[in-house]
RORO-235707 format. One record per residue (C-alpha): y, x, z; residue number from 1. Coordinates in Angstrom, 3 decimals. Layout:
<atom <Y,X,Z>,NUM> ...
***
This chain:
<atom <154.435,52.406,-159.419>,1> <atom <157.766,52.016,-161.523>,2> <atom <159.524,54.860,-162.940>,3> <atom <162.410,56.073,-161.242>,4> <atom <165.553,57.156,-162.653>,5> <atom <166.861,60.155,-160.441>,6> <atom <170.262,60.565,-162.086>,7> <atom <171.534,57.976,-159.801>,8> <atom <170.593,56.698,-155.979>,9> <atom <169.729,58.752,-152.590>,10> <atom <168.581,62.087,-153.426>,11> <atom <166.683,62.878,-150.077>,12> <atom <165.213,59.385,-150.149>,13> <atom <163.938,59.974,-153.857>,14> <atom <162.832,63.353,-152.895>,15> <atom <160.639,62.201,-150.100>,16> <atom <159.485,59.428,-151.943>,17> <atom <158.559,61.051,-155.181>,18> <atom <156.809,64.360,-153.786>,19> <atom <154.712,62.667,-151.240>,20> <atom <152.197,61.217,-153.595>,21> <atom <152.115,64.824,-155.257>,22> <atom <151.619,66.294,-152.025>,23> <atom <148.364,64.008,-151.455>,24> <atom <147.093,64.361,-155.145>,25> <atom <147.238,68.461,-154.969>,26> <atom <145.521,67.931,-151.159>,27> <atom <142.634,65.775,-153.058>,28> <atom <142.327,68.120,-155.534>,29> <atom <141.817,71.081,-153.163>,30> <atom <139.330,68.826,-151.441>,31> <atom <137.310,68.365,-154.219>,32> <atom <136.566,71.972,-154.604>,33> <atom <135.497,72.074,-150.969>,34> <atom <133.166,68.877,-151.352>,35> <atom <131.658,70.314,-154.707>,36> <atom <130.984,73.635,-152.917>,37> <atom <129.170,71.922,-150.020>,38> <atom <127.052,70.086,-152.056>,39> <atom <126.067,72.898,-154.077>,40> <atom <125.661,75.574,-151.216>,41> <atom <123.196,72.847,-149.189>,42> <atom <121.437,71.239,-151.841>,43> <atom <121.012,74.696,-154.238>,44> <atom <121.605,77.279,-152.059>,45> <atom <123.774,80.583,-151.775>,46> <atom <123.057,81.885,-155.643>,47> <atom <123.967,78.641,-157.057>,48> <atom <127.344,78.399,-154.707>,49> <atom <128.057,82.178,-155.984>,50> <atom <127.520,81.083,-159.472>,51> <atom <129.969,78.659,-159.302>,52> <atom <132.274,80.633,-157.831>,53> <atom <132.184,83.344,-160.255>,54> <atom <132.491,80.188,-163.021>,55> <atom <135.306,78.633,-160.917>,56> <atom <137.397,82.050,-161.515>,57> <atom <137.056,81.890,-165.232>,58> <atom <137.981,77.916,-165.544>,59> <atom <140.955,78.343,-163.192>,60> <atom <142.406,81.241,-165.358>,61> <atom <142.108,78.985,-168.314>,62> <atom <143.622,75.630,-166.198>,63> <atom <146.214,78.166,-165.174>,64> <atom <147.400,78.990,-168.736>,65> <atom <147.598,74.808,-169.462>,66> <atom <149.346,74.099,-165.954>,67> <atom <151.780,76.295,-167.415>,68> <atom <151.893,74.363,-170.551>,69> <atom <152.461,71.129,-168.428>,70> <atom <155.286,72.540,-166.636>,71> <atom <157.012,72.909,-170.230>,72> <atom <156.020,69.262,-170.596>,73> <atom <157.448,68.518,-167.199>,74> <atom <160.863,70.108,-168.257>,75> <atom <161.460,68.916,-171.693>,76> <atom <160.113,65.401,-170.968>,77> <atom <162.388,64.857,-167.909>,78> <atom <165.173,66.230,-169.899>,79> <atom <164.722,63.791,-172.387>,80> <atom <164.289,60.711,-169.864>,81> <atom <167.383,62.170,-168.256>,82> <atom <169.520,61.875,-171.634>,83> <atom <167.730,58.834,-172.258>,84> <atom <166.374,59.734,-175.444>,85> <atom <163.675,57.199,-176.584>,86> <atom <162.848,58.845,-180.359>,87> <atom <162.859,62.200,-178.668>,88> <atom <160.560,61.257,-175.743>,89> <atom <157.813,59.414,-178.147>,90> <atom <158.343,62.682,-180.615>,91> <atom <157.865,65.279,-177.969>,92> <atom <154.788,63.394,-176.686>,93> <atom <153.349,63.614,-180.004>,94> <atom <154.292,67.109,-180.323>,95> <atom <152.573,67.886,-176.882>,96> <atom <149.372,65.591,-177.406>,97> <atom <148.629,67.355,-181.063>,98> <atom <148.828,70.924,-179.202>,99> <atom <146.993,70.321,-176.273>,100> <atom <144.043,68.711,-178.451>,101> <atom <144.215,71.431,-180.633>,102> <atom <144.027,74.029,-177.588>,103> <atom <141.318,72.084,-176.048>,104> <atom <138.999,72.023,-178.915>,105> <atom <139.608,75.963,-179.760>,106> <atom <139.563,77.127,-176.121>,107> <atom <136.598,74.706,-175.230>,108> <atom <134.834,76.479,-178.492>,109> <atom <135.395,79.752,-177.489>,110> <atom <134.687,79.394,-173.925>,111> <atom <131.134,77.491,-174.874>,112> <atom <130.242,80.525,-177.196>,113> <atom <131.575,83.435,-175.122>,114> <atom <130.698,82.167,-171.764>,115> <atom <127.778,84.660,-171.047>,116> <atom <129.708,87.476,-172.256>,117> <atom <132.508,86.740,-169.994>,118> <atom <130.408,86.517,-166.759>,119> <atom <128.564,89.719,-167.687>,120> <atom <131.967,91.465,-168.103>,121> <atom <132.975,90.274,-164.678>,122> <atom <129.854,91.905,-163.040>,123> <atom <128.242,88.672,-162.128>,124> <atom <124.913,89.376,-160.286>,125> <atom <122.050,89.315,-162.819>,126> <atom <120.322,86.422,-160.760>,127> <atom <123.402,84.057,-161.132>,128> <atom <124.357,84.776,-164.858>,129> <atom <121.905,82.388,-165.956>,130> <atom <123.063,79.221,-164.135>,131> <atom <126.782,80.346,-164.250>,132> <atom <126.397,80.182,-167.883>,133> <atom <125.006,76.693,-167.976>,134> <atom <127.565,75.364,-165.564>,135> <atom <130.508,77.374,-167.506>,136> <atom <129.358,75.941,-171.033>,137> <atom <129.159,72.409,-169.723>,138> <atom <132.419,72.426,-168.478>,139> <atom <133.980,74.229,-171.453>,140> <atom <132.666,71.281,-173.502>,141> <atom <134.353,68.659,-171.430>,142> <atom <137.604,70.600,-171.292>,143> <atom <139.334,68.001,-173.319>,144> <atom <139.462,65.536,-170.456>,145> <atom <140.234,68.036,-167.776>,146> <atom <143.147,68.764,-169.904>,147> <atom <143.852,65.348,-170.729>,148> <atom <144.013,63.568,-167.354>,149> <atom <146.291,66.396,-166.123>,150> <atom <148.447,66.207,-168.915>,151> <atom <148.705,62.339,-168.427>,152> <atom <149.534,62.888,-164.734>,153> <atom <152.454,65.537,-166.187>,154> <atom <153.996,62.856,-168.285>,155> <atom <154.063,60.331,-165.892>,156> <atom <155.389,62.758,-163.156>,157> <atom <158.355,63.537,-165.753>,158> <atom <159.151,59.768,-166.346>,159> <atom <159.793,59.635,-162.157>,160> <atom <156.233,58.273,-161.547>,161> <atom <154.099,60.044,-158.838>,162> <atom <151.914,57.225,-157.741>,163> <atom <149.785,56.504,-160.720>,164> <atom <148.774,59.953,-161.222>,165> <atom <147.527,60.017,-157.654>,166> <atom <145.549,56.920,-158.542>,167> <atom <143.617,59.122,-161.183>,168> <atom <143.250,62.327,-159.063>,169> <atom <141.657,59.871,-156.369>,170> <atom <139.271,58.302,-159.171>,171> <atom <138.059,61.875,-160.306>,172> <atom <137.520,63.309,-156.624>,173> <atom <135.930,60.220,-155.337>,174> <atom <133.388,59.897,-158.473>,175> <atom <132.707,63.524,-158.556>,176> <atom <131.781,63.470,-154.716>,177> <atom <129.519,60.499,-155.510>,178> <atom <127.861,62.160,-158.808>,179> <atom <127.436,65.406,-157.582>,180> <atom <124.428,64.755,-155.433>,181> <atom <122.888,61.877,-157.554>,182> <atom <123.115,64.511,-160.587>,183> <atom <121.756,67.351,-158.666>,184> <atom <119.009,65.989,-156.430>,185> <atom <118.242,62.458,-157.950>,186> <atom <118.601,63.298,-161.635>,187> <atom <117.011,66.894,-160.697>,188> <atom <119.617,68.458,-162.956>,189> <atom <120.451,71.249,-160.636>,190> <atom <123.657,73.410,-161.294>,191> <atom <123.881,71.519,-164.813>,192> <atom <124.119,68.212,-162.620>,193> <atom <127.195,69.407,-160.593>,194> <atom <129.103,70.315,-164.054>,195> <atom <128.075,67.068,-165.856>,196> <atom <129.405,65.308,-162.459>,197> <atom <132.760,66.977,-162.885>,198> <atom <133.005,66.612,-166.624>,199> <atom <132.092,62.822,-166.032>,200> <atom <134.310,62.173,-163.382>,201> <atom <137.280,64.077,-165.460>,202> <atom <136.100,61.680,-168.506>,203> <atom <136.237,58.469,-166.581>,204> <atom <139.809,59.423,-164.832>,205> <atom <141.047,60.236,-168.296>,206> <atom <140.076,57.109,-169.600>,207> <atom <141.586,55.014,-167.014>,208> <atom <144.698,56.721,-167.732>,209> <atom <144.644,55.738,-171.011>,210> <atom <144.187,52.248,-170.769>,211> <atom <146.792,51.982,-167.885>,212> <atom <149.567,53.561,-170.087>,213> <atom <148.630,51.823,-173.110>,214> <atom <148.372,48.406,-171.149>,215> <atom <151.375,48.885,-169.259>,216> <atom <153.138,50.554,-171.499>,217> <atom <154.014,53.260,-168.933>,218> <atom <154.632,55.777,-171.842>,219> <atom <155.982,55.360,-175.427>,220> <atom <152.748,56.921,-177.188>,221> <atom <152.026,56.478,-180.770>,222> <atom <149.665,57.278,-183.518>,223> <atom <149.283,61.107,-183.528>,224> <atom <150.969,62.697,-186.387>,225> <atom <152.081,66.211,-187.327>,226> <atom <154.673,67.460,-185.270>,227> <atom <158.365,68.883,-186.355>,228> <atom <158.117,72.719,-186.632>,229> <atom <161.154,72.669,-184.205>,230> <atom <159.386,70.747,-181.612>,231> <atom <156.348,73.002,-182.109>,232> <atom <158.706,76.262,-181.671>,233> <atom <160.374,74.871,-178.343>,234> <atom <157.087,73.915,-176.736>,235> <atom <155.710,77.208,-177.466>,236> <atom <158.849,79.008,-176.647>,237> <atom <158.795,77.141,-172.897>,238> <atom <154.918,76.777,-172.823>,239> <atom <153.685,80.733,-173.287>,240> <atom <156.170,82.032,-170.633>,241> <atom <155.262,79.256,-168.254>,242> <atom <151.397,79.874,-168.859>,243> <atom <151.584,83.608,-168.328>,244> <atom <153.072,82.730,-164.894>,245> <atom <150.138,81.216,-163.845>,246> <atom <148.083,84.357,-165.231>,247> <atom <150.489,86.801,-163.501>,248> <atom <150.036,85.043,-159.977>,249> <atom <146.018,84.913,-160.634>,250> <atom <146.021,88.752,-161.578>,251> <atom <148.455,89.531,-158.489>,252> <atom <146.096,87.666,-156.162>,253> <atom <142.932,90.070,-157.453>,254> <atom <144.977,93.076,-156.813>,255> <atom <145.730,92.071,-153.645>,256> <atom <142.253,91.678,-152.922>,257> <atom <141.302,95.149,-153.742>,258> <atom <143.891,96.104,-150.402>,259> <atom <141.650,93.414,-148.243>,260> <atom <138.356,95.046,-149.618>,261> <atom <139.284,98.357,-148.551>,262> <atom <138.965,97.422,-144.736>,263> <atom <135.524,96.031,-144.892>,264> <atom <133.302,93.002,-144.433>,265> <atom <134.935,91.535,-141.702>,266> <atom <138.510,91.489,-142.685>,267> <atom <137.311,90.265,-146.182>,268> <atom <135.683,87.219,-144.602>,269> <atom <138.476,86.808,-142.073>,270> <atom <141.087,86.985,-145.310>,271> <atom <138.745,84.478,-147.124>,272> <atom <138.745,82.016,-144.328>,273> <atom <142.660,82.313,-143.900>,274> <atom <143.030,81.885,-147.571>,275> <atom <141.265,78.529,-147.602>,276> <atom <143.930,77.362,-145.009>,277> <atom <146.444,79.062,-146.787>,278> <atom <145.935,76.919,-149.944>,279> <atom <146.134,73.581,-147.871>,280> <atom <149.302,74.534,-146.062>,281> <atom <151.153,75.892,-149.793>,282> <atom <150.195,72.116,-151.042>,283> <atom <153.649,70.696,-149.510>,284> <atom <155.729,73.767,-151.046>,285> <atom <153.963,73.442,-154.290>,286> <atom <154.643,69.661,-154.631>,287> <atom <158.202,69.723,-154.085>,288> <atom <158.751,72.240,-156.588>,289> <atom <157.067,69.749,-158.964>,290> <atom <159.147,67.068,-157.509>,291> <atom <162.570,69.131,-157.884>,292> <atom <161.368,70.290,-161.551>,293> <atom <161.166,66.990,-162.657>,294> <atom <164.140,65.429,-160.558>,295> <atom <166.367,68.427,-161.683>,296> <atom <165.405,67.886,-165.293>,297> <atom <166.291,64.462,-165.406>,298> <atom <169.919,65.122,-164.458>,299> <atom <170.025,68.245,-166.602>,300> <atom <169.539,66.085,-169.406>,301> <atom <172.022,63.897,-168.055>,302> <atom <174.539,66.571,-167.419>,303> <atom <174.750,65.784,-163.947>,304> <atom <175.023,69.106,-162.572>,305> <atom <176.513,67.943,-159.150>,306> <atom <173.225,66.069,-158.358>,307> <atom <171.111,69.092,-159.625>,308> <atom <172.663,71.305,-157.161>,309> <atom <172.065,68.752,-154.392>,310> <atom <168.497,68.418,-155.499>,311> <atom <168.264,72.096,-154.674>,312> <atom <169.976,71.938,-151.582>,313> <atom <167.853,68.876,-150.096>,314> <atom <164.796,70.682,-151.534>,315> <atom <165.288,73.425,-149.854>,316> <atom <166.221,71.927,-146.510>,317> <atom <163.088,69.583,-146.786>,318> <atom <160.757,72.722,-147.347>,319> <atom <162.101,74.304,-144.528>,320> <atom <161.328,71.479,-142.341>,321> <atom <157.801,70.855,-143.280>,322> <atom <156.977,74.387,-143.480>,323> <atom <158.419,75.384,-139.900>,324> <atom <156.287,72.318,-138.412>,325> <atom <153.070,73.576,-140.364>,326> <atom <154.140,77.389,-139.124>,327> <atom <154.135,75.753,-135.318>,328> <atom <150.739,73.801,-135.854>,329> <atom <149.313,77.268,-137.419>,330> <atom <150.281,79.432,-134.345>,331> <atom <148.912,76.950,-132.071>,332> <atom <145.449,76.167,-133.958>,333> <atom <144.990,79.153,-135.932>,334> <atom <141.729,79.775,-134.307>,335> <atom <140.134,76.510,-134.732>,336> <atom <141.093,76.784,-138.131>,337> <atom <139.546,80.088,-139.067>,338> <atom <136.177,78.979,-136.886>,339> <atom <135.696,76.112,-139.356>,340> <atom <134.821,78.898,-141.965>,341> <atom <133.592,81.581,-139.983>,342> <atom <131.676,82.668,-136.616>,343> <atom <131.703,86.402,-136.628>,344> <atom <133.805,87.942,-133.945>,345> <atom <135.603,90.388,-135.589>,346> <atom <136.127,88.170,-138.629>,347> <atom <137.326,85.265,-136.674>,348> <atom <139.880,87.603,-134.914>,349> <atom <141.251,89.358,-138.135>,350> <atom <141.807,85.638,-139.647>,351> <atom <143.222,84.230,-136.856>,352> <atom <145.723,87.170,-136.342>,353> <atom <146.525,87.251,-140.016>,354> <atom <147.854,83.512,-139.805>,355> <atom <149.779,83.737,-136.476>,356> <atom <151.450,86.608,-138.002>,357> <atom <152.476,85.119,-141.558>,358> <atom <152.908,81.482,-140.387>,359> <atom <156.625,81.451,-139.997>,360> <atom <157.138,83.792,-143.347>,361> <atom <155.751,80.508,-145.127>,362> <atom <159.111,78.648,-145.249>,363> <atom <160.346,81.792,-147.410>,364> <atom <157.446,81.435,-149.879>,365> <atom <158.458,77.652,-150.138>,366> <atom <161.740,78.628,-150.994>,367> <atom <160.468,80.367,-154.409>,368> <atom <158.735,76.917,-154.819>,369> <atom <162.009,75.029,-154.866>,370> <atom <164.571,77.299,-156.314>,371> <atom <161.996,78.139,-159.137>,372> <atom <161.164,75.013,-159.822>,373> <atom <164.966,74.014,-160.313>,374> <atom <165.581,77.078,-162.818>,375> <atom <162.619,76.082,-164.559>,376> <atom <163.906,72.309,-164.932>,377> <atom <166.509,74.034,-167.009>,378> <atom <164.074,75.700,-169.472>,379> <atom <164.353,79.110,-168.393>,380> <atom <160.861,79.839,-168.424>,381> <atom <161.065,83.536,-169.265>,382> <atom <163.225,84.058,-166.216>,383> <atom <160.981,82.699,-163.779>,384> <atom <158.024,84.676,-165.424>,385> <atom <160.172,87.891,-164.804>,386> <atom <160.823,86.398,-160.988>,387> <atom <157.029,85.989,-160.191>,388> <atom <156.311,89.649,-161.687>,389> <atom <158.833,90.774,-159.391>,390> <atom <157.565,88.750,-156.822>,391> <atom <153.767,89.905,-156.957>,392> <atom <153.721,93.321,-158.563>,393> <atom <157.085,94.930,-157.487>,394> <atom <157.133,93.360,-153.950>,395> <atom <153.814,91.718,-152.988>,396> <atom <151.203,93.863,-153.913>,397> <atom <153.066,97.356,-153.219>,398> <atom <154.254,96.005,-149.888>,399> <atom <150.750,95.247,-149.032>,400> <atom <149.385,98.351,-149.607>,401> <atom <152.237,100.497,-148.034>,402> <atom <152.293,98.142,-144.888>,403> <atom <148.214,98.358,-144.490>,404> <atom <148.567,102.052,-144.692>,405> <atom <151.158,102.191,-141.972>,406> <atom <149.663,99.585,-139.426>,407> <atom <146.026,99.321,-140.480>,408> <atom <144.516,96.006,-141.365>,409> <atom <147.250,93.819,-139.358>,410> <atom <149.852,95.383,-142.041>,411> <atom <148.195,93.278,-144.799>,412> <atom <150.157,90.164,-143.242>,413> <atom <153.275,92.110,-142.421>,414> <atom <153.751,93.480,-146.086>,415> <atom <152.739,90.007,-147.539>,416> <atom <155.117,88.084,-145.263>,417> <atom <157.948,90.614,-145.790>,418> <atom <157.486,90.179,-149.975>,419> <atom <157.817,86.310,-149.101>,420> <atom <161.173,87.039,-147.699>,421> <atom <162.662,89.733,-150.492>,422> <atom <160.952,87.770,-153.344>,423> <atom <163.198,84.598,-151.793>,424> <atom <165.976,86.468,-151.832>,425> <atom <165.653,87.568,-155.622>,426> <atom <165.007,83.779,-156.198>,427> <atom <168.128,82.618,-154.468>,428> <atom <170.499,85.448,-156.267>,429> <atom <169.198,84.378,-159.725>,430> <atom <169.613,80.622,-158.615>,431> <atom <173.208,81.415,-157.667>,432> <atom <174.487,84.169,-160.154>,433> <atom <171.909,83.919,-163.023>,434> <atom <172.571,82.077,-166.459>,435> <atom <170.059,79.349,-166.079>,436> <atom <172.384,76.652,-166.094>,437> <atom <173.628,77.673,-169.501>,438> <atom <170.342,76.824,-171.303>,439> <atom <170.499,74.365,-173.885>,440> <atom <167.079,73.012,-175.151>,441> <atom <168.724,69.942,-176.823>,442> <atom <171.924,69.045,-178.965>,443> <atom <173.645,66.486,-177.202>,444> <atom <173.555,62.944,-178.328>,445> <atom <176.482,61.574,-180.588>,446> 
***
């Protein structure tokens, strides 16, 4: 569980060793949502499952912004680690703790008070509003724990440790899987039970994380104090556009669904099943994006630009290797994967066809994760935000709309796949010719 210094050593070995636990962490978090849905659907019925699905959209939107703030954490702390500035590391840690705690308290209070109006605004079916409101309010009460255990994981990854965060995620996922049926059925708490199970598991994972980092002195935490104004400004400068990146992605997905919805229930069902498999397939690329962000950040802090460019190269090659293997597997097993979720013939046919078409476009989407991760490591968050806007709103949504009009439902996959290719070209052009490597977050140490 030792922290790694990425400014020296074999880059490829480090990339594989560092990214693998992140992949498993992402897989565990995805499986947690799946298991939670299984318990709720089987124990409480379709309306309850619908209620947590709608509420989950609200929680995901809030969490997306926090993930963006965590990307700023990863960049700032990894650069401080790379330059070996222990005082700066401790000072910025304090600033992040104060800012994220205040943010959690504000969002928690606002979310609790406005849960019902938000759900009504989202056109939640009237029969689901009461249960969904209770579920959402309990989650907002415990939002500090959700923020906390995600934040601790981000800190450790910035310092080169991806194995310890995997343990926190494993604790949260296993506890949630066990506590869900206990709170729902044995304690008879229904929908509220699954919310209590979620925040309790996150609370325990958070407390275990705090205990370990203090006991083992993994992180230079101190008693929280008022952060310096320049620290707050830098965090907001990086954190706000980084948070907006996730909002742009979330909104873009909703826009894409408007195209899919126009083709009727079978296409919607098939696409929904395909997206569940999509979300699993994208986990390695997402993990590699996080890994190269941390690795490049340390080397940018140390001024070792030659290693930064090699990290980008090896990240791209490793991404291509993994995603091509997954593409072949998807082509061979697409029908079996879709049939895990749906049996209706037309929906099964569309979902299978969609996956087989888009499978070999996955490596291009992975390139975006890698190159954006490298650029993000320099602090060029606004530029990555612009690249995401181009990817979703200039390319993916319009191309999906145009291709589907030209080719029918089959065009959905071709339009999205084509957007992956073109957006990866934009990402490469900015990586190659942009000014991201001129960013300077900190003055050089004397």
